[in-house]
C-alpha positions in Angstrom: 1.0 -15.7 39.2 0.7 -13.4 42.2 2.8 -14.3 45.4 0.4 -12.1 47.5 -1.8 -13.6 50.1 -5.3 -12.2 49.2 -8.3 -12.7 51.4 -11.9 -12.1 50.2 -14.4 -11.4 52.9 -17.9 -12.1 51.6 -21.3 -12.7 53.2 -20.9 -16.4 52.6 -17.5 -16.5 54.4 -13.7 -16.0 54.0 -11.5 -17.2 51.1 -7.7 -17.2 51.0 -6.0 -16.9 47.6 -2.3 -17.6 47.2 -0.5 -18.7 44.1 -3.0 -20.8 42.1 -4.9 -22.1 45.1 -8.0 -20.9 46.9 -9.2 -22.3 50.2 -11.9 -21.4 52.7 -10.6 -20.2 56.1 -12.3 -19.3 59.4 -13.2 -15.7 59.9 -10.7 -13.3 61.6 -7.7 -15.7 61.4 -4.3 -15.0 63.0 -2.0 -14.3 60.1 1.8 -14.9 59.9 2.4 -13.2 56.6 1.5 -9.9 54.9 -2.0 -9.9 53.3 -4.4 -7.9 51.2 -8.0 -8.1 52.4 -10.9 -7.2 50.1 -14.4 -6.6 51.6 -16.9 -7.9 49.0 -20.2 -7.7 50.9 -23.6 -7.6 49.4 -25.2 -5.5 52.2 -22.8 -2.6 51.8 -24.6 0.6 50.4 -22.7 2.1 47.5 -23.7 5.0 45.3 -22.7 8.3 43.7 -24.1 11.5 45.3 -23.7 15.1 44.5 -23.4 17.9 47.1 -23.0 21.6 47.2 -20.3 23.0 49.5 -16.8 22.1 50.3 -15.4 18.6 49.5 -13.5 18.5 52.8 -16.9 17.7 54.5 -17.9 14.9 52.1 -17.8 12.1 54.6 -19.8 14.0 57.2 -22.4 15.1 54.7 -22.8 11.6 53.3 -23.0 10.0 56.8 -25.7 12.4 57.8 -27.8 11.7 54.7 -27.3 7.9 55.1 -28.4 8.1 58.7 -31.3 10.3 58.0 -32.6 8.1 55.2 -32.0 4.8 57.2 -29.9 3.2 54.4 -27.7 1.4 56.9 -28.8 -0.3 60.1 -27.1 1.4 63.1 -24.1 3.7 62.9 -22.2 3.7 59.6 -18.7 4.4 58.5 -18.3 6.2 55.2 -15.5 5.2 52.7 -15.1 7.7 49.9 -13.6 5.9 47.0 -13.4 8.8 44.6 -14.1 12.6 44.8 -14.7 14.9 41.8 -15.0 18.6 42.2 -17.8 20.2 40.1 -19.0 23.8 39.8 -20.5 24.9 43.1 -20.0 21.5 44.7 -18.6 18.0 44.3 -19.5 14.5 43.5 -18.5 11.4 45.7 -18.4 7.7 44.9 -18.7 6.1 48.4 -19.7 3.0 50.3 -21.4 3.0 53.7 -20.4 0.1 55.9 -21.6 -0.9 59.3 -19.4 0.9 61.9 -19.2 -2.2 64.1 -17.9 -4.3 61.2 -15.5 -1.5 60.2 -14.0 -1.2 63.7 -13.6 -5.0 64.1 -11.9 -5.2 60.7 -9.5 -2.4 61.3 -8.7 -3.7 64.8 -8.0 -7.2 63.4 -5.7 -5.8 60.7 -3.7 -3.8 63.3 -3.3 -6.9 65.4 -1.5 -8.9 62.7 2.3 -9.4 62.8 2.8 -8.2 59.3 1.3 -5.7 56.8 -2.4 -6.2 56.4 -4.1 -3.8 54.0 -7.9 -3.7 53.9 -9.9 -2.4 50.9 -13.4 -2.6 49.4 -14.5 -4.3 46.2 -16.1 -1.0 45.1 -12.8 0.7 45.5 -11.3 -1.9 43.1 -14.2 -1.2 40.7 -13.2 2.4 40.1 -9.4 2.0 40.3 -7.7 3.6 37.3 -11.0 4.3 35.5 -10.3 7.5 33.6 -12.6 10.1 32.0 -14.9 8.7 29.4 -14.2 5.2 30.5 -16.3 2.5 32.3 -15.8 -0.8 34.0 -18.3 -3.6 34.5 -17.5 -6.3 37.1 -19.3 -9.4 38.3 -18.9 -10.5 41.9 -20.9 -13.7 42.7 -24.5 -12.8 41.7 -24.0 -9.0 41.8 -23.2 -7.1 38.6 -21.6 -3.6 39.1 -20.9 -0.7 36.7 -18.8 2.4 37.3 -18.1 5.1 34.7 -16.8 8.7 34.6 -17.4 11.3 32.0 -16.9 15.1 31.8 -20.4 15.4 33.4 -19.4 13.4 36.4 -19.4 9.8 37.8 -22.1 7.1 37.3 -22.6 3.9 39.4 -25.1 1.1 39.1 -25.4 -2.4 40.5 -28.0 -5.2 40.3 -28.4 -8.4 42.3 -29.7 -11.6 40.8 -32.7 -12.5 43.0 -32.7 -16.2 42.2 -30.2 -19.0 41.8 -30.9 -19.9 38.2 -29.4 -18.6 35.0 -32.6 -16.7 34.3 -32.2 -14.5 37.4 -28.7 -13.6 36.3 -29.8 -12.8 32.8 -32.5 -10.6 34.2 -30.1 -8.7 36.5 -27.7 -8.2 33.6 -30.5 -6.9 31.4 -31.6 -4.4 34.0 -28.1 -3.0 34.5 -27.3 -2.7 30.8 -30.8 -1.1 30.2 -30.2 1.5 33.0 -26.8 2.6 31.4 -27.6 1.8 27.8 -27.1 5.3 26.4 -23.8 5.8 28.3 -22.3 2.4 27.4 -23.4 2.8 23.7 -21.7 6.3 23.6 -18.5 5.1 25.1 -18.2 2.0 22.9 -16.3 -1.2 23.4 -12.8 0.3 23.3 -13.6 2.4 26.5 -15.3 -0.2 28.6 -13.5 -2.9 30.7 -15.0 -6.2 31.7 -13.8 -8.4 34.6 -14.9 -11.1 37.0 -14.0 -10.2 40.5 -15.3 -13.5 41.8 -17.7 -16.1 40.4 -17.8 -19.9 40.7 -20.4 -20.2 37.9 -18.9 -19.8 34.4 -22.4 -19.5 33.0 -23.1 -16.3 35.0 -19.9 -14.7 33.6 -20.9 -15.7 30.0 -24.5 -14.4 30.5 -23.3 -11.0 31.8 -20.6 -10.6 29.2 -23.1 -11.3 26.4 -25.5 -8.6 27.8 -22.7 -6.0 27.9 -21.5 -7.0 24.4 -25.0 -6.6 22.9 -25.2 -3.0 24.3 -21.7 -2.0 23.2 -21.9 -3.6 19.7 -18.7 -5.4 20.3 -16.6 -7.2 23.0 -15.4 -4.9 25.8 -11.8 -4.9 26.9 -11.0 -7.9 29.1 -9.2 -7.3 32.3 -6.2 -9.6 33.1 -7.5 -12.5 35.1 -5.9 -15.5 36.8 -7.0 -19.1 37.0 -7.4 -20.4 40.6 -8.4 -23.8 41.9 -11.1 -24.0 44.6 -12.0 -27.5 45.9 -11.1 -29.0 42.6 -13.0 -26.4 40.5 -11.3 -23.8 38.3 -12.1 -20.1 39.0 -11.1 -17.2 36.7 -10.8 -14.0 38.6 -9.2 -10.5 38.5 -9.1 -10.2 42.3 -5.4 -11.0 43.1 -3.9 -8.8 40.4 -6.4 -6.0 40.9 -6.0 -6.0 44.7 -2.2 -5.7 44.4 -2.4 -3.0 41.8 -5.0 -0.9 43.8 -3.7 -1.5 47.4 -1.4 1.5 47.4 -4.3 3.9 46.6 -7.5 2.3 47.8 -6.3 0.5 51.0 -8.2 2.0 54.0 -5.3 1.7 56.4 -3.4 4.8 57.6 -1.1 6.3 55.0 2.1 5.3 57.0 1.1 1.5 56.7 0.4 1.9 53.0 3.8 3.5 52.4 5.5 0.8 54.5 3.7 -2.0 52.4 4.7 -0.3 49.2 8.3 0.2 50.3 8.6 -3.5 51.2 7.5 -4.3 47.6 10.2 -2.1 46.2 13.0 -3.8 48.0 13.5 -6.6 45.5 13.3 -4.4 42.4 15.6 -1.8 44.0 18.1 -4.5 44.9 18.2 -5.8 41.4 18.6 -2.3 40.0 21.3 -1.6 42.5 23.1 -4.7 41.5 22.9 -3.9 37.9 24.1 -0.3 38.5 27.0 -1.7 40.6 27.9 -4.1 37.7 27.8 -1.3 35.1 29.9 0.9 37.4 32.4 -1.9 37.8 32.6 -2.4 34.1 32.9 1.4 33.5 35.7 1.5 36.2 37.7 -1.2 34.5 37.3 0.5 31.1 38.3 3.9 32.5 41.3 2.3 34.2 42.4 0.7 30.9 41.9 4.1 29.1 43.9 5.8 31.8 46.7 3.3 31.4 46.7 3.8 27.7 46.9 7.5 28.1 49.7 7.2 30.6 51.7 5.0 28.2 51.1 7.4 25.3 52.2 10.3 27.5 55.4 8.5 28.5 56.1 7.7 24.8 55.5 11.4 23.8 57.8 12.5 26.7 60.5 10.2 25.5 60.2 11.4 21.9 60.3 15.1 23.1 63.4 14.4 25.2 65.1 12.8 22.2 64.2 15.7 20.0 65.5 18.3 22.6 68.8 16.3 22.8 69.2 16.5 19.0 68.4 20.2 19.0 70.9 20.8 21.8 73.5 18.8 19.9 73.0 20.8 16.7 73.1 24.1 18.7 76.5 23.3 20.2 78.1 22.5 16.8 80.4 25.3 15.8 80.6 26.4 12.2 83.8 25.5 10.3 86.5 28.3 10.2 86.5 28.3 6.4 82.8 29.2 6.3 83.2 32.4 8.5 84.1 34.6 5.6 81.1 33.4 3.7 78.8 34.0 6.7 80.2 37.6 7.0 79.7 38.2 3.4 76.1 36.9 3.6 75.4 39.2 6.5 76.8 42.1 4.5 74.6 41.2 1.5 71.6 41.0 3.8 72.3 44.4 5.3 72.7 45.9 1.8 69.5 44.4 0.7 67.7 45.8 3.7 69.0 49.4 2.9 68.8 49.5 -0.9 69.0 53.3 -1.6 67.2 53.0 -5.0 64.2 51.3 -3.6 64.2 53.7 -0.6 64.4 56.8 -2.7 61.5 55.6 -4.8 59.5 55.0 -1.7 60.3 58.6 -0.4 59.3 60.1 -3.7 56.0 58.3 -3.7 55.2 59.3 -0.1 56.4 62.9 -0.1 54.0 64.4 -2.6 54.1 68.1 -3.6 54.2 69.7 -0.1 57.3 68.0 1.0 60.8 68.5 -0.4 63.5 66.0 0.6 66.8 67.8 0.9 69.2 65.0 2.0 69.2 61.3 2.6 72.1 59.6 4.5 72.8 56.0 5.6 74.3 56.0 9.1 74.4 54.1 12.4 71.2 54.2 14.3 71.2 56.3 17.5 71.8 54.1 20.5 72.2 50.9 18.3 75.9 50.2 17.4 75.2 47.3 15.0 72.1 48.7 13.4 72.0 51.1 10.4 69.3 53.7 9.6 68.4 56.3 6.9 68.5 59.9 8.1 66.0 61.9 6.1 66.1 65.8 6.1 63.3 67.7 4.5 61.2 70.8 4.4 57.4 71.1 4.3 55.5 73.8 2.5 54.1 76.6 4.7 50.7 75.6 6.1 51.0 72.0 5.1 52.1 70.4 8.3 49.5 67.7 7.8 51.6 66.5 4.9 54.3 65.5 7.4 51.8 63.4 9.4 50.6 61.7 6.2 54.2 61.0 5.1 55.0 59.5 8.5 52.0 57.2 8.3 52.9 56.0 4.8 56.5 55.2 5.8 55.3 53.3 8.9 52.8 51.4 6.7 55.7 50.6 4.4 57.5 48.8 7.3 59.7 51.6 8.7 60.2 52.7 12.3 60.5 56.5 12.5 62.2 58.5 15.2 62.3 62.4 15.1 65.7 64.0 15.4 66.9 67.6 15.5 66.6 69.2 12.0 69.8 69.7 10.1 68.6 73.0 8.5 67.2 75.7 10.8 64.6 77.0 8.3 60.9 77.2 8.7 59.2 73.8 8.0 62.4 71.8 8.3 62.2 68.3 9.8 64.6 65.3 10.2 63.8 61.7 10.9 65.8 58.5 11.5 64.2 55.5 9.7 65.1 51.9 10.8 63.9 49.3 8.3 62.1 46.1 9.2 63.3 42.9 7.6 60.1 42.7 5.4 59.7 46.4 4.7 58.6 47.1 1.1 61.3 48.6 -1.0 64.1 47.1 1.2 65.0 44.2 -1.2 66.7 44.9 -4.5 64.7 43.7 -7.5 
C-alpha cells in the first residue's frame, strides 16, 4: 500500500488516491500534504519524431513543427519524455500540452504548502523501458504502446470511439496490428502490461487478450494495487508507478525533485543510522571487553616476568661453596688445555701450509695485550715467489676458527713471517679427541 497522495487529472475530472481509497475532488484544490499529480489527458498530442541537428534544440524544433502543422490549438508547451541520439540526429518521445493548461498547472503546484510534483501519463509509460523492451498500458478507453530497440523508439495509441466492448476490442486490434511485427519479435518476456486507470474490468481483459494473441503468451504484469472508488474495486498501477517515476519524470524544477526525494530518504536513513549506531555500540562493548582481557593478560605476564627476574637475581647472588673452588679452577684449566691442544693444532698447520710454507717454530704464550688469554705464535718461511701461499694459509686458519695477528718475524731471512693465533671456543682442532 502506498502512503503517497496521488492525484489523477483527466478530461472527466480529478481523482485523489490515498491508501486503498479513491475519491473525486474539485479541480485545483488547496493541498495540505505532499502530492504526486499525473496529467492523463486524452487531448494531449504525443508522438516519436526524428530530427537532424543537435539534440539541445529538441523542444524548439518540436514546438515549431507542432505549431506549423496545427496539432495543438493555440500555443503549446513541449515535454520531452525521452531523447535518443542517433547518427546525424536524434529521436524524441514527447507530448505537446496546451501552454495555458501547463502554466496553470505549474503555478498551482508552486502555490501548495508542501511538495507537489507534476508528471504526465506518457512519461510513466516510458519509465524504465530498456532497449528491446516494450510496455502496453490502458488508461480509461485509450490504449498506448511504447517500445525501444536498437533502431530507435516506437509509440502508438488508439482511442475507443464508442462506449461498448466492441469499440474497445476494435481499438486494441488496431494497436496490436500496427505493432504486430515488433511485439512478435520482442516476445512476451520483453513486454510489460499494466492498467494505468480503468473502471471497466472487461476493457482490461479485452486489451490483454489482444496483446497476448500477438505475443503468443502472457506479457509481464506490472505490479498493481486494488483501490475502492464509490464502492467499486479498481486495479491500477498508477500509485506505485507515479512514486517510482517521480524523481525522473516530474516536470518540476530539479531542486524541487531533489527536495522531494531527500524527504523520502529521511526515514530509511534514520533506520540505517540507528542500526549503524547499535552495531557500533555492540562493537564498542566487545572491543572494551577485549581490551580488558588484554590488560589483564598483560598484568599477569608482567607479574610472571617479575617473579622470574627475582628468581634469576636470587640465583646470581648465590656464592659457590669454598670446597668447589679448586674444582672450578681445575675445570677452567682443562677447558683452556682443550682449547689449545698442540696435537690438533699442529695437524691443522700441516694441512694448511702445503709445500710452499715451512713452519719453523710453534709456541704457546700469552696473547699480546691480553693477560688472561693464551695464543699460539707461529714462525714460518714461505718459498721465494710464493707469497700467495701465505694469504691462502691465513684464509684457511681464519676459516678454521682462529684469529690471526701479524707480529715481527723471529728469523730475519727472506720470506720469514710470524703470526699470533688466538683460538675461538669452537675452532676446529681445538678439542682433544
